[in-house]
C-alpha positions as CSV (number, residue, x, y, z in Angstrom):
1,M,0.0,-28.1,33.8
2,K,-0.5,-31.4,35.4
3,F,2.3,-33.2,37.2
4,K,3.4,-36.7,37.8
5,L,2.3,-38.1,41.1
6,S,3.9,-40.8,43.2
7,A,1.8,-43.7,44.4
8,T,1.8,-42.2,47.9
9,Q,0.7,-38.8,46.6
10,H,-2.1,-40.4,44.5
11,H,-3.3,-42.4,47.5
12,R,-3.3,-39.4,49.8
13,L,-5.2,-37.3,47.2
14,L,-8.0,-39.8,47.4
15,K,-8.5,-38.8,51.0
16,L,-9.2,-35.1,50.3
17,L,-12.7,-34.1,51.2
18,Y,-15.4,-31.8,49.8
19,M,-13.9,-29.0,51.9
20,Q,-11.9,-25.9,51.4
21,Y,-8.2,-26.3,52.0
22,T,-5.4,-23.8,51.9
23,P,-2.6,-24.7,49.5
24,H,-0.4,-25.5,52.5
25,E,-3.0,-27.9,53.9
26,I,-3.2,-29.7,50.6
27,S,0.5,-29.9,50.5
28,S,0.6,-31.3,54.1
29,E,-2.2,-33.8,53.4
30,T,-0.9,-35.1,50.0
31,E,2.9,-34.5,50.1
32,I,2.6,-32.5,46.9
33,S,4.9,-29.5,47.0
34,L,3.5,-26.1,47.7
35,A,5.1,-24.9,44.5
36,D,3.3,-27.5,42.5
37,I,0.0,-26.6,44.1
38,E,0.5,-22.9,43.4
39,Q,1.4,-23.7,39.8
40,A,-1.8,-25.8,39.6
41,C,-3.8,-22.7,40.6
42,A,-2.0,-20.6,38.1
43,S,-2.7,-23.2,35.4
44,G,-6.4,-23.4,35.8
45,C,-7.2,-25.4,38.9
46,T,-10.4,-24.0,40.4
47,H,-9.6,-22.0,43.5
48,E,-10.8,-18.9,45.3
49,V,-8.8,-16.0,46.6
50,N,-10.2,-13.7,49.2
51,E,-9.0,-11.6,52.1
52,T,-8.2,-14.7,54.2
53,G,-6.1,-16.4,51.5
54,T,-6.3,-18.9,48.7
55,W,-8.8,-21.7,49.0
56,I,-9.1,-25.0,47.0
57,V,-11.9,-27.5,47.3
58,G,-10.2,-30.9,47.8
59,T,-12.5,-32.8,45.4
60,D,-12.1,-30.0,42.8
61,F,-8.3,-30.5,43.0
62,Q,-8.7,-34.2,42.5
63,T,-10.9,-33.6,39.5
64,W,-8.4,-31.1,38.0
65,L,-5.6,-33.7,38.4
66,G,-7.8,-36.3,36.7
67,I,-8.2,-38.4,39.8
68,S,-11.4,-40.4,39.9
69,T,-12.7,-41.2,43.3
70,N,-15.7,-42.8,45.0
71,S,-16.1,-39.8,47.2
72,S,-16.2,-37.2,44.4
73,K,-18.6,-39.2,42.2
74,K,-20.7,-41.4,44.4
75,R,-21.5,-39.6,47.7
76,P,-25.0,-38.2,47.1
77,N,-25.4,-37.5,50.9
78,V,-22.8,-34.8,51.1
79,R,-24.9,-31.7,51.7
80,G,-22.4,-28.9,51.4
81,L,-18.8,-28.0,52.1
82,I,-17.5,-29.7,55.2
83,N,-17.1,-27.4,58.2
84,R,-13.4,-26.7,58.7
85,E,-13.7,-26.5,62.5
86,N,-15.3,-29.9,62.6
87,F,-12.4,-31.2,60.4
88,R,-9.8,-29.7,62.8
89,E,-11.5,-31.2,65.8
90,V,-11.6,-34.7,64.2
91,K,-8.0,-34.4,63.2
92,A,-7.1,-33.4,66.8
93,F,-9.1,-36.3,68.1
94,L,-7.2,-38.7,65.8
95,D,-3.9,-37.1,66.7
96,Y,-4.6,-37.6,70.4
97,R,-5.5,-41.3,69.8
98,T,-2.2,-41.7,67.8
99,K,0.2,-39.8,70.1
100,V,-1.2,-40.2,73.6
101,L,-3.1,-43.4,73.5
102,Q,-0.6,-44.9,70.9
103,L,-3.2,-46.8,69.1
104,D,-2.4,-49.0,66.2
105,P,-2.3,-47.1,62.8
106,K,-4.9,-49.5,61.4
107,S,-7.3,-48.5,64.3
108,I,-6.7,-44.8,63.5
109,R,-7.3,-45.4,59.8
110,N,-10.6,-47.3,60.5
111,R,-11.7,-44.5,62.9
112,W,-10.9,-41.9,60.2
113,I,-13.2,-43.8,57.7
114,E,-16.0,-43.7,60.3
115,L,-15.4,-40.1,61.2
116,R,-15.4,-39.1,57.5
117,H,-19.0,-40.1,57.4
118,L,-19.7,-38.0,60.4
119,L,-18.1,-34.9,58.7
120,E,-20.0,-35.5,55.5
121,W,-23.3,-35.9,57.3
122,A,-22.8,-32.7,59.2
123,G,-21.7,-30.8,56.1
124,P,-21.5,-27.1,56.9
125,N,-23.1,-27.5,60.3
126,R,-21.1,-27.7,63.5
127,L,-21.1,-31.1,65.2
128,C,-22.4,-29.5,68.4
129,E,-25.6,-28.9,66.4
130,G,-26.0,-32.6,65.6
131,Q,-29.3,-33.0,67.3
132,S,-30.9,-30.5,64.9
133,I,-29.4,-32.0,61.7
134,E,-31.8,-34.0,59.5
135,P,-31.9,-36.7,58.5
136,F,-30.6,-38.0,61.8
137,F,-27.1,-39.6,61.7
138,S,-28.5,-43.1,62.1
139,T,-30.7,-42.6,59.1
140,Y,-27.9,-41.1,57.1
141,L,-25.7,-44.1,57.9
142,A,-28.2,-46.5,56.3
143,T,-27.0,-45.1,52.9
144,A,-23.5,-43.9,53.7
145,R,-21.0,-46.1,51.8
146,N,-17.4,-45.7,50.7
147,D,-17.9,-48.0,47.6
148,G,-20.7,-45.9,45.9
149,K,-23.3,-48.7,45.9
150,D,-26.9,-47.6,46.3
151,K,-27.9,-50.1,49.0
152,A,-27.8,-50.0,52.7
153,L,-25.1,-51.4,54.8
154,R,-26.0,-54.6,56.5
155,G,-25.1,-56.7,59.4
156,R,-21.7,-56.2,61.1
157,H,-20.8,-53.0,59.1
158,A,-24.0,-51.2,59.9
159,S,-23.9,-51.9,63.6
160,E,-20.2,-51.2,64.0
161,G,-20.6,-47.8,62.3
162,L,-23.4,-46.8,64.7
163,Y,-21.6,-47.9,67.9
164,G,-18.3,-46.2,67.1
165,Y,-19.7,-42.6,67.0
166,P,-20.9,-41.8,70.5
167,T,-17.3,-41.8,71.8
168,V,-16.7,-38.7,69.7
169,L,-19.9,-36.7,70.2
């Protein structure tokens, strides 16, 4: 059973990460009803059920729905499922910048794009262990791209990416 998606739902699905989500989290992130997500699990969407609940990998859900993305196909540097605690901390950081600092939504979106690279680089490791993760983040950034091209970022984009991260770490 596959269901019809609105343009907003489709756009939000593209933002799911290679990370385990609960059905409720996917519903919150994508605006797809919890009932539809539960029906997807019953209809063959890859998921895991254990003592802590039902878990769906975001990119697996995209694939099951037939959504083709740069992140699911062209991110060779992703080293494992993204650490959920890192994800929660990044979301809290962005929430603070939105609600307390009242930054422009475009600034928040741009910072999310940058922080997504940080999450993917760290993979299953905690961000507080960053000094022991190899390759180092600056090396990782040389090949981290959202468009799937196999060449390094150059000029303004490369330097902006590096300078934005120390404010979070």
